[in-house]
Phi, psi and omega in degrees: 000132179277162181308315181298321178292322178299309182293329176295318178294316178299317178298320178296318177297314181300315180295319178300313181293323180296315179297316179299313180293318179298322177296336177267003178082019180274123181293154183308311182295327176291323176300315180297317180300313181295324179292321177294319176298328178296327175301315179299319179297315180295319177300318178301321178293323176295317178297318179298321179294321177297316177300321178293323177294317183282347179068030185270357174270112185299333180283328187253337184065213179279110187238354183223168175243167176296331176296323175299317179299314181300319178296320180290323176296318177299318177301320180296316180296314180301315181298320178293320178296320177296318179301312180299318181293324178293327180277331182227067187297335184274340185211028184303314183297316181292317178299315179300316180299318178296316180295319178299317179297315180297312184289320183285335180303324180299327185262331186268342183254352181241141176248126176278136174297149180305131176078001181227126177279138177252123179279145173302155185306322182280000181239016180295142179294149178292147180294000000 
């Protein structure tokens, strides 16, 4: 699936959920709030799967696989993409691309010397 197809599918999901919520009388900002909370729920499921892989829950032991974790991370990403699309239906893909470029630039264009963290210019400690 190409990027355009991915965003087309995400848009279809966002529209479906929006229509469903509007039919239940849920206002747009409340829809956005609930969708953002859904990201947290999905992240929680990913965290639970990691705990299951590591076997750190004494009641359940080893209950998940790394493939389960990967599926839960994918669910989290999909849910976040739907949330962004519900809030920005006209330009979610473009907005995401701009944000990705801005955020990744900090890590991809600067090299930290070994053993020393380099703060971004706007986060330098005061003298």
